[in-house]
Backbone as numpy.savetxt, mean C-alpha at the origin, in Angstrom:
# Nx Ny Nz CAx CAy CAz Cx Cy Cz
7.41 -38.86 -25.52 6.69 -38.05 -24.78 7.27 -37.22 -23.79
6.63 -36.03 -23.45 7.02 -35.27 -22.40 6.29 -35.21 -21.55
6.40 -34.30 -20.58 5.57 -34.43 -19.64 4.69 -33.45 -19.51
4.05 -33.84 -17.86 2.54 -33.34 -18.45 2.67 -31.51 -18.10
3.37 -30.95 -18.42 3.55 -29.32 -18.00 4.40 -28.76 -19.32
4.45 -27.68 -19.86 5.30 -26.88 -21.08 5.92 -25.66 -20.47
6.82 -25.00 -20.65 7.42 -24.18 -20.16 6.90 -22.66 -20.90
6.04 -21.60 -20.47 5.55 -20.89 -21.38 6.47 -19.46 -20.08
6.99 -18.68 -20.95 8.19 -17.50 -20.33 6.49 -16.39 -19.96
7.34 -15.66 -19.12 6.01 -14.38 -18.89 5.55 -13.29 -19.91
7.06 -13.59 -20.57 6.51 -12.12 -21.49 5.54 -12.70 -22.71
5.31 -14.02 -22.61 5.00 -14.68 -24.30 3.57 -13.54 -24.40
3.04 -13.13 -23.41 0.90 -12.79 -24.03 1.93 -11.31 -24.77
3.18 -10.47 -24.37 3.57 -9.53 -25.40 4.44 -9.87 -26.18
4.66 -11.02 -27.10 5.38 -11.07 -27.80 4.79 -10.36 -29.63
5.78 -9.96 -30.41 5.26 -9.20 -31.48 4.39 -10.37 -32.26
4.98 -11.76 -32.21 4.00 -12.21 -33.08 2.72 -12.84 -32.34
2.11 -12.69 -31.43 1.12 -13.13 -30.58 0.19 -11.95 -31.46
0.88 -10.53 -30.79 -0.53 -9.18 -31.80 -0.35 -9.29 -32.54
0.79 -9.96 -33.63 0.51 -10.25 -35.10 -0.20 -11.26 -35.37
-0.67 -12.15 -35.19 -1.36 -13.79 -35.02 -2.91 -12.98 -34.97
-3.18 -12.05 -33.59 -4.35 -11.47 -33.57 -5.09 -10.67 -34.59
-4.10 -9.76 -35.12 -4.30 -8.74 -36.28 -4.58 -9.58 -37.16
-3.80 -11.06 -37.73 -3.72 -11.53 -38.83 -5.37 -12.27 -39.27
-5.97 -12.79 -37.70 -7.25 -13.44 -36.99 -8.19 -12.54 -37.35
-8.23 -11.31 -37.15 -9.06 -10.07 -36.49 -9.60 -10.73 -35.15
-8.58 -10.78 -34.17 -8.86 -11.55 -32.81 -8.98 -10.25 -31.99
-9.57 -9.48 -31.66 -9.33 -8.27 -30.80 -9.01 -8.54 -29.83
-8.95 -9.50 -28.38 -8.04 -9.51 -27.47 -6.78 -10.64 -27.71
-5.72 -10.05 -27.68 -4.09 -10.98 -28.37 -4.03 -11.87 -26.88
-4.91 -11.71 -25.53 -4.44 -13.00 -24.57 -5.44 -14.50 -25.05
-6.39 -14.30 -26.13 -7.23 -15.30 -27.09 -6.01 -16.05 -27.51
-5.40 -15.53 -28.16 -4.08 -15.84 -29.23 -3.38 -16.64 -28.28
-2.82 -16.17 -27.25 -1.89 -16.95 -25.79 -2.86 -18.44 -25.79
-3.62 -18.19 -25.48 -4.61 -19.86 -24.62 -4.51 -20.64 -25.97
-4.70 -19.90 -27.00 -5.01 -21.15 -28.47 -3.17 -21.52 -28.42
-2.09 -20.76 -28.22 -0.37 -21.18 -28.72 -0.73 -22.45 -27.24
-1.46 -21.73 -26.43 -0.89 -22.99 -25.26 -1.42 -24.37 -25.66
-2.28 -24.49 -26.44 -3.26 -25.12 -27.13 -2.28 -26.38 -28.04
-1.61 -25.68 -28.57 -0.90 -26.03 -29.79 0.26 -26.45 -29.12
0.85 -25.73 -28.48 2.44 -26.30 -27.83 2.28 -27.61 -27.15
0.84 -27.58 -26.18 0.93 -28.73 -25.59 0.55 -30.17 -26.06
-0.01 -29.66 -27.91 -0.52 -31.03 -28.57 0.97 -31.57 -29.00
1.77 -30.80 -29.39 3.29 -30.91 -30.30 3.73 -31.67 -28.92
4.00 -31.47 -27.50 4.95 -31.80 -26.52 4.22 -32.96 -26.50
3.04 -33.13 -26.56 2.85 -34.54 -25.87 2.46 -35.63 -27.07
2.60 -34.84 -28.13 2.46 -36.07 -29.59 3.75 -35.94 -30.54
4.77 -35.15 -29.93 5.84 -35.62 -30.81 7.26 -35.24 -30.12
8.14 -36.50 -30.49 9.76 -36.26 -29.90 10.55 -34.95 -30.18
10.58 -34.51 -31.34 11.23 -33.48 -31.51 10.74 -32.27 -32.41
9.10 -31.96 -32.14 8.73 -31.17 -32.73 7.58 -31.44 -33.82
8.17 -32.65 -34.46 7.97 -32.52 -35.85 6.81 -33.53 -35.73
5.36 -33.30 -36.55 4.44 -34.46 -36.54 3.62 -34.48 -38.03
4.32 -35.50 -38.06 4.18 -36.22 -40.09 2.58 -36.52 -39.61
2.18 -36.01 -40.82 1.09 -36.62 -41.36 -0.15 -35.78 -41.14
0.24 -34.54 -39.89 -0.95 -33.96 -39.32 -1.27 -32.79 -40.39
-2.34 -32.67 -40.24 -2.97 -31.98 -41.42 -3.51 -30.45 -40.75
-3.49 -29.38 -41.69 -3.96 -27.70 -41.41 -5.46 -28.36 -40.61
-6.26 -28.84 -41.13 -7.55 -29.25 -40.85 -7.73 -29.49 -39.27
-6.93 -30.04 -38.94 -6.59 -30.79 -37.33 -6.32 -29.93 -36.44
-5.06 -29.11 -37.30 -4.78 -27.99 -35.98 -5.76 -26.97 -35.84
-6.38 -26.18 -37.26 -7.14 -25.53 -37.08 -8.39 -26.08 -35.77
-9.27 -27.03 -35.92 -9.65 -27.74 -35.31 -9.65 -27.78 -33.82
-8.27 -28.15 -33.73 -7.54 -28.29 -32.14 -7.77 -26.87 -31.31
-7.83 -25.63 -32.43 -7.87 -24.93 -31.33 -9.12 -24.01 -31.99
-10.19 -24.49 -32.49 -11.27 -24.01 -32.88 -11.33 -22.43 -33.72
-9.60 -22.32 -34.05 -9.88 -21.34 -34.58 -9.52 -21.57 -36.42
-10.59 -21.19 -37.48 -10.22 -21.57 -38.36 -8.77 -20.34 -39.03
-7.93 -21.28 -39.70 -6.74 -20.18 -40.63 -5.91 -20.11 -39.37
-5.72 -20.38 -38.41 -4.69 -20.19 -37.43 -3.68 -21.00 -37.77
-3.32 -21.68 -38.01 -2.30 -22.90 -38.85 -1.79 -22.09 -39.89
-2.24 -21.65 -41.11 -1.68 -20.43 -42.04 -0.72 -19.40 -41.40
-1.67 -18.84 -40.47 -1.10 -17.60 -39.73 -0.09 -17.92 -38.74
0.39 -19.20 -38.50 1.07 -19.76 -37.91 2.28 -19.96 -38.14
2.25 -19.92 -39.68 2.92 -20.51 -40.85 3.66 -19.06 -41.30
2.99 -18.15 -40.99 3.33 -16.69 -42.04 4.22 -15.85 -40.40
4.13 -16.32 -39.49 4.81 -15.53 -38.36 5.80 -16.17 -37.97
6.02 -17.49 -38.30 7.39 -18.28 -38.34 7.13 -19.30 -36.86
6.17 -19.32 -36.26 5.96 -20.63 -35.48 5.96 -21.55 -35.37
5.38 -21.85 -37.12 4.97 -23.25 -37.63 5.88 -23.63 -38.87
6.22 -24.65 -39.05 6.92 -24.86 -40.66 6.60 -25.89 -40.81
5.94 -25.68 -42.62 5.04 -26.80 -43.37 6.21 -27.52 -43.76
6.02 -28.75 -43.67 7.24 -29.55 -44.72 6.42 -30.48 -45.24
7.00 -31.38 -46.12 6.30 -32.30 -46.90 5.31 -33.11 -46.30
5.70 -34.13 -45.39 5.00 -34.59 -44.38 3.81 -34.14 -43.38
4.10 -33.25 -42.79 3.53 -32.71 -42.24 3.30 -31.03 -41.43
3.58 -30.81 -40.34 3.97 -29.57 -39.70 5.05 -29.73 -38.53
6.04 -28.89 -38.06 7.08 -29.23 -37.53 7.01 -27.40 -36.44
7.53 -27.25 -35.49 7.46 -26.59 -34.44 9.09 -25.84 -34.36
9.36 -25.06 -35.00 10.93 -24.44 -34.68 10.96 -23.91 -33.51
12.66 -24.52 -32.83 13.13 -24.75 -31.92 12.60 -25.13 -31.08
11.78 -26.06 -31.40 11.10 -27.16 -30.19 12.34 -27.45 -28.78
13.19 -27.83 -28.89 13.78 -27.98 -27.81 14.41 -27.62 -27.13
14.05 -26.06 -27.76 14.51 -24.73 -26.37 13.27 -24.21 -25.72
12.24 -24.88 -25.99 10.92 -24.37 -25.03 10.61 -25.60 -24.68
10.65 -26.72 -25.48 9.42 -27.68 -25.24 9.98 -29.10 -25.04
9.72 -30.50 -24.96 10.01 -31.22 -24.93 10.97 -31.77 -23.60
11.40 -32.63 -23.35 11.93 -33.50 -22.12 13.38 -32.60 -21.90
14.26 -32.20 -23.16 15.10 -31.59 -22.94 15.10 -30.12 -22.39
14.20 -29.18 -23.01 14.03 -28.14 -22.30 13.62 -28.25 -20.78
12.75 -29.05 -20.14 11.83 -29.39 -19.18 13.09 -30.15 -18.04
14.10 -30.84 -18.37 14.97 -30.77 -17.61 16.15 -29.67 -17.27
15.91 -28.84 -18.15 16.83 -27.55 -18.32 16.05 -26.54 -17.18
15.35 -26.74 -18.04 13.95 -25.96 -16.45 13.97 -26.24 -15.12
13.87 -27.67 -14.91 14.04 -28.23 -13.78 15.27 -27.89 -12.87
16.65 -27.86 -14.23 17.67 -28.12 -13.02 17.72 -26.54 -12.41
17.20 -25.36 -13.41 17.41 -24.24 -13.10 16.52 -23.72 -11.83
15.54 -24.09 -11.92 14.82 -23.99 -10.64 15.21 -24.60 -9.29
15.57 -26.07 -9.82 16.34 -26.77 -8.30 17.52 -25.57 -8.07
18.36 -25.33 -8.60 19.97 -24.48 -8.43 19.30 -22.76 -7.87
18.21 -22.64 -8.12 17.70 -21.26 -7.57 17.10 -21.44 -6.45
16.38 -22.39 -5.98 15.97 -22.19 -4.72 17.21 -22.94 -3.98
18.11 -23.79 -4.42 19.39 -23.63 -3.62 20.12 -22.72 -3.03
19.85 -21.90 -3.83 20.55 -20.38 -3.59 19.68 -19.77 -2.45
18.63 -19.38 -2.90 17.84 -19.11 -2.01 17.38 -19.66 -0.59
17.68 -20.90 -0.43 17.74 -21.64 0.82 19.42 -21.30 1.11
20.62 -21.11 0.85 21.73 -20.72 1.27 21.44 -19.35 1.87
21.23 -18.27 1.07 21.08 -17.11 1.47 20.03 -16.84 2.74
19.05 -17.76 2.81 18.11 -18.10 3.99 18.84 -17.78 5.05
19.78 -19.07 5.17 20.38 -19.32 5.94 21.13 -18.34 6.80
21.92 -17.35 5.71 23.07 -16.43 6.20 22.14 -15.46 6.29
21.19 -15.05 6.27 19.94 -14.36 6.57 19.20 -14.51 7.85
19.11 -15.45 8.16 18.79 -15.66 9.29 19.68 -15.59 10.88
21.10 -15.83 10.10 21.82 -15.85 10.92 22.06 -14.17 11.54
22.29 -13.46 10.36 22.45 -12.03 10.68 20.91 -11.46 11.55
19.89 -11.99 10.91 18.49 -11.17 11.61 18.34 -11.80 13.63
18.72 -12.87 13.42 19.17 -13.52 14.84 20.27 -12.57 16.05
20.88 -12.11 15.32 21.99 -10.80 15.90 21.31 -9.52 16.34
20.54 -9.11 15.53 20.05 -8.16 15.33 18.46 -8.25 15.97
17.70 -9.55 16.38 16.66 -9.20 16.72 16.13 -8.39 18.31
17.73 -8.71 19.26 16.88 -8.45 20.02 17.03 -6.58 20.08
17.85 -6.32 19.55 17.98 -4.87 19.01 16.56 -4.13 18.20
15.75 -5.10 17.70 14.93 -4.79 16.68 13.86 -4.75 17.75
13.90 -5.49 18.74 12.57 -5.80 19.57 12.67 -4.75 20.62
13.93 -3.86 20.89 14.11 -2.68 21.49 13.62 -1.96 21.17
13.79 -1.70 19.49 13.59 -0.67 18.78 11.93 -0.20 18.74
11.74 -1.66 18.50 9.86 -2.08 18.32 9.38 -1.21 19.27
9.89 -1.71 20.67 9.38 -1.13 22.04 9.09 0.11 22.35
10.07 0.79 22.11 10.27 2.40 21.99 9.30 3.14 20.77
9.12 2.51 20.03 8.36 2.83 18.70 6.81 2.78 19.52
6.55 1.85 19.96 5.19 1.44 20.49 4.61 2.14 21.52
6.01 2.71 22.33 5.55 3.46 23.32 5.59 4.97 23.26
6.54 5.47 21.86 5.95 6.50 21.23 5.24 6.76 20.66
4.46 5.93 20.25 2.93 6.14 19.77 1.73 5.80 20.84
2.47 5.24 21.96 1.13 5.13 22.86 1.17 6.65 23.62
2.01 7.46 23.49 2.32 8.81 24.23 1.85 9.75 23.51
1.91 9.34 21.63 1.16 10.47 21.00 -0.24 10.48 20.86
-0.66 8.78 21.13 -1.94 8.98 21.28 -2.85 9.72 22.41
-2.12 9.24 23.53 -2.40 9.96 24.90 -2.95 11.19 24.84
-1.45 11.95 23.99 -1.74 13.07 24.26 -2.89 13.88 22.93
-2.93 12.90 21.91 -4.12 13.43 21.33 -5.29 13.00 21.85
-5.55 12.28 22.78 -6.98 11.96 23.27 -6.84 13.24 24.49
-6.00 13.82 25.12 -6.00 15.05 25.44 -6.77 16.05 24.62
-6.02 16.36 23.59 -6.11 17.42 23.25 -7.48 17.32 22.39
-8.02 16.16 22.19 -9.19 15.88 21.77 -10.44 16.44 22.87
-9.78 15.65 24.08 -10.97 16.27 25.27 -11.46 17.62 25.83
-10.03 18.28 25.29 -10.46 19.76 25.26 -11.59 20.29 24.29
-11.12 19.93 23.13 -11.60 20.35 22.22 -13.54 20.17 22.01
-13.68 19.07 22.59 -14.80 18.38 22.89 -15.57 19.45 23.87
-14.60 19.60 25.01 -15.24 20.42 26.34 -15.45 21.98 25.59
-14.61 22.68 24.57 -14.78 23.76 24.27 -16.22 23.63 23.12
-16.20 22.79 22.42 -17.60 22.50 21.48 -18.66 22.61 22.27
-18.76 21.40 23.28 -20.03 21.45 24.25 -20.12 22.93 25.43
-19.13 23.60 25.31 -20.00 24.83 26.62 -20.02 25.74 25.24
-19.56 25.93 23.87 -20.15 26.55 22.81 -21.30 26.31 22.32
-21.65 25.45 22.57 -22.88 24.90 22.01 -22.81 24.46 19.99
-21.31 24.60 19.86 -20.83 23.55 18.56 -21.48 22.46 17.92
-21.96 21.94 16.81 -21.81 20.94 16.35 -20.66 20.63 16.47
-20.51 18.96 16.72 -19.26 18.34 16.41 -19.17 17.78 15.27
-20.01 17.63 14.31 -19.81 16.58 13.16 -20.02 17.79 12.36
-19.87 19.17 12.51 -19.92 20.09 11.43 -18.48 21.06 12.01
-18.04 21.04 13.13 -16.89 21.66 13.69 -15.41 20.87 14.06
-14.89 21.23 13.60 -12.96 20.93 13.13 -12.35 21.05 14.09
-11.32 19.80 14.52 -10.30 20.05 14.84 -9.08 20.77 13.95
-9.04 22.07 13.42 -8.21 22.31 12.48 -6.77 21.95 13.36
-5.89 22.19 12.20 -4.37 22.43 12.71 -4.21 23.52 13.61
-5.04 25.20 13.37 -4.17 26.23 14.18 -5.24 25.95 15.52
-6.05 25.29 15.77 -6.89 24.85 16.95 -5.86 23.72 17.77
-5.76 22.82 17.05 -4.69 21.82 17.52 -3.18 22.68 18.11
-2.78 23.40 17.57 -1.36 23.84 17.66 -1.59 24.85 19.08
-2.93 25.44 18.94 -3.15 26.38 20.15 -3.03 25.43 21.45
-3.94 24.25 21.79 -4.17 23.80 22.55 -2.64 22.84 23.23
-2.05 22.65 21.89 -0.62 22.11 22.49 0.07 22.42 23.23
0.21 23.87 22.60 1.08 25.07 22.46 0.89 25.51 24.24
-0.48 25.42 25.01 -0.79 26.02 25.98 -0.09 24.75 27.01
-0.96 23.08 26.67 -0.24 22.49 27.56 1.30 22.44 27.82
1.77 22.40 26.77 3.42 22.54 26.53 4.22 23.93 27.75
3.30 24.88 27.70 3.64 25.69 28.63 3.34 25.49 30.18
2.51 24.80 30.14 2.17 23.95 31.56 1.10 24.37 32.22
0.27 25.13 31.20 -1.50 24.52 31.70 -1.80 23.35 31.65
-2.83 23.03 32.64 -3.32 22.18 32.81 -4.76 22.01 31.90
-5.24 20.62 31.77 -6.27 20.13 31.35 -7.59 21.20 31.73
-7.36 21.35 33.23 -8.34 21.92 33.83 -8.15 23.60 33.85
-6.91 24.16 33.68 -6.67 25.24 33.40 -7.45 25.95 32.50
-7.23 25.20 31.22 -8.12 25.62 29.71 -9.75 25.51 29.86
-9.74 24.37 30.36 -11.65 23.63 30.47 -12.01 25.53 31.58
-11.28 26.03 32.51 -11.78 26.90 32.99 -11.29 28.55 32.50
-10.77 28.13 31.61 -10.49 29.55 30.97 -11.82 29.66 29.76
-11.98 28.66 28.96 -13.16 28.13 28.46 -14.52 28.78 28.67
-14.52 28.38 29.80 -15.68 28.33 30.62 -15.72 30.32 30.92
-14.78 30.55 30.96 -14.54 31.92 32.11 -15.12 32.77 30.34
-14.05 32.50 29.48 -14.92 33.21 27.91 -16.19 33.32 27.86
-17.05 31.80 27.63 -18.46 31.78 27.64 -19.34 33.02 28.55
-18.66 33.18 29.49 -19.39 33.88 30.65 -18.89 35.51 30.28
-18.64 35.65 29.03 -17.89 37.10 28.77 -18.85 37.84 27.53
-19.74 38.47 27.95 -20.60 39.11 26.99 -19.72 39.63 25.67
-18.57 40.55 25.75 -17.75 40.79 24.27 -17.67 39.86 23.86
-16.83 38.49 24.35 -16.31 37.43 23.41 -16.91 36.79 23.03
-18.77 36.93 23.70 -19.83 35.68 22.90 -20.63 36.96 21.83
-20.32 37.89 21.48 -20.87 38.57 20.33 -21.68 39.97 20.86
-21.99 40.49 22.05 -22.16 41.55 22.46 -20.86 42.79 22.68
-20.88 43.14 21.16 -20.02 44.23 20.86 -20.47 44.97 20.03
-19.49 45.76 19.40 -19.97 46.53 18.48 -20.12 45.85 17.00
-19.31 45.16 16.98 -19.27 44.33 15.37 -20.84 43.11 15.43
-21.03 42.94 16.77 -22.10 41.81 16.98 -21.58 40.03 16.40
-20.04 40.54 16.63 -19.82 39.11 16.67 -18.50 38.22 17.74
-19.06 37.15 17.90 -18.27 36.27 18.94 -16.76 36.64 18.56
-16.27 36.29 19.82 -14.51 35.88 19.62 -14.30 34.45 20.60
-14.97 33.67 20.33 -14.78 32.80 21.32 -14.51 31.63 20.74
-13.33 31.49 19.40 -12.83 30.53 18.71 -11.92 29.77 19.73
-11.54 28.69 20.49 -10.75 27.87 20.84 -8.97 28.68 20.65
-9.08 28.66 19.40 -8.04 29.42 18.83 -7.51 30.52 19.72
-8.56 31.52 19.64 -8.61 32.82 20.37 -8.10 32.69 21.92
-8.77 32.08 22.41 -9.28 31.85 23.86 -7.42 31.51 24.53
-6.85 30.90 23.07 -5.56 29.83 23.68 -4.82 30.69 23.00
-4.95 31.28 22.67 -3.37 32.07 21.62 -2.38 32.30 22.28
-2.14 32.96 23.49 -1.29 33.24 24.02 -1.62 32.84 25.57
-0.43 32.49 26.81 -0.79 32.29 27.85 -1.23 33.06 28.67
-1.15 34.33 28.09 -1.55 35.69 28.79 -3.06 35.80 28.53
-3.81 35.40 27.41 -4.94 35.27 26.52 -5.84 34.13 27.62
-5.38 33.08 27.41 -5.55 32.05 28.45 -6.24 32.38 30.27
-5.15 33.48 30.70 -5.27 34.06 32.08 -6.19 34.55 32.05
-6.53 35.92 31.21 -7.33 36.60 31.25 -8.72 36.22 31.29
-9.12 34.86 31.36 -10.80 34.48 31.25 -10.46 33.31 32.38
-9.62 33.71 33.07 -9.34 33.08 34.51 -9.70 33.70 35.32
-10.11 34.69 35.74 -10.38 35.91 36.16 -9.36 36.49 37.21
-8.04 36.04 37.04 -7.06 36.80 37.89 -6.62 35.37 38.59
-6.93 34.19 38.18 -6.70 33.05 39.05 -5.00 32.88 38.62
-4.38 32.52 39.75 -2.98 32.29 39.80 -2.84 31.10 39.34
-1.94 30.91 38.67 -1.46 29.16 38.42 -0.41 28.87 39.04
-1.05 27.62 39.91 0.55 27.42 40.51 0.03 25.63 40.10
1.15 25.03 39.55 1.25 23.39 39.38 1.79 22.77 40.45
1.04 21.86 40.98 1.81 20.78 41.60 2.84 20.41 41.32
3.57 19.32 41.97 4.81 18.55 41.14 3.95 17.41 40.61
2.98 16.77 40.38 2.46 16.02 39.57 1.88 16.42 38.00
1.29 17.75 38.32 1.08 18.41 37.30 2.09 19.15 36.46
3.36 19.26 37.16 4.39 20.06 36.35 5.02 18.88 35.68
5.21 17.41 36.51 5.67 15.92 35.54 4.86 15.77 34.72
3.77 15.73 34.58 2.95 15.66 33.42 2.62 15.96 32.31
3.24 17.67 32.66 2.99 18.55 31.79 4.29 18.37 31.04
5.62 18.00 31.44 7.22 18.15 30.93 7.13 17.40 29.76
6.33 15.91 29.60 6.09 15.57 28.33 5.87 15.84 27.42
5.38 17.17 26.99 4.91 18.08 25.92 6.16 18.52 24.98
6.70 17.77 24.01 7.61 18.09 23.56 7.48 19.10 21.84
8.62 19.58 21.87 8.35 20.40 20.74 7.63 19.71 18.97
8.66 18.58 19.34 8.02 17.77 18.12 6.89 17.11 18.07
6.62 17.12 19.29 4.73 16.82 19.10 3.93 17.89 18.96
4.34 18.85 18.89 3.45 20.08 18.33 3.99 20.49 17.07
4.90 19.83 16.20 4.90 20.52 15.17 5.38 21.76 15.17
5.97 21.87 15.99 6.14 23.83 15.91 7.74 24.19 15.20
């Protein structure tokens, strides 16, 4: 008798014989047949040395699986052979019995040995590159932090515009055009405070707020920040002079951050 396990291939549920058995027995789900076959193979593995079970009857095998006609169907598809003494499983030694299990165990042991050897090699290579990977990760983390900080600044400016212009932030979106305009002016050296003052200057301009012949407001942040000159027009002629600290901070706004 064999051990307490049997070898089942991953592709077994998709074998043509499984589908044919399901059709012969009028069983809708072929996976049901796979389960019944595991019962049949397990029984032969536990009760037979070579796949031949003398004196076993069709009634016993059908009762074993709970499917009337399964034994005849197995004979028809070639997965069971009727003999004068009983029934036998073809190619038993290939998949069942001690010989098949020994071969499967040996193959698994060799596979694990190869994986262990490869793992040791990979570990050596990994350790050599570990420092470089950490440095790369550190640079990536800093880059993410920088981008996150810049995104927060853009959101601060956008939120200020929404508040000044009485916009509903749940219905007003930071579109690509608005985001690009804010980032472009920051890159040119205008500070967050300059931009906020320009937004407030626009809110005090009757024409921009809708008191014009078209009765239409022209106060979108994308319009206010369309160019540096447009921004300055809302500052009331204020001269823009950056302190060394402000100039240094604004120098961090690069082309790749703007998507230009």
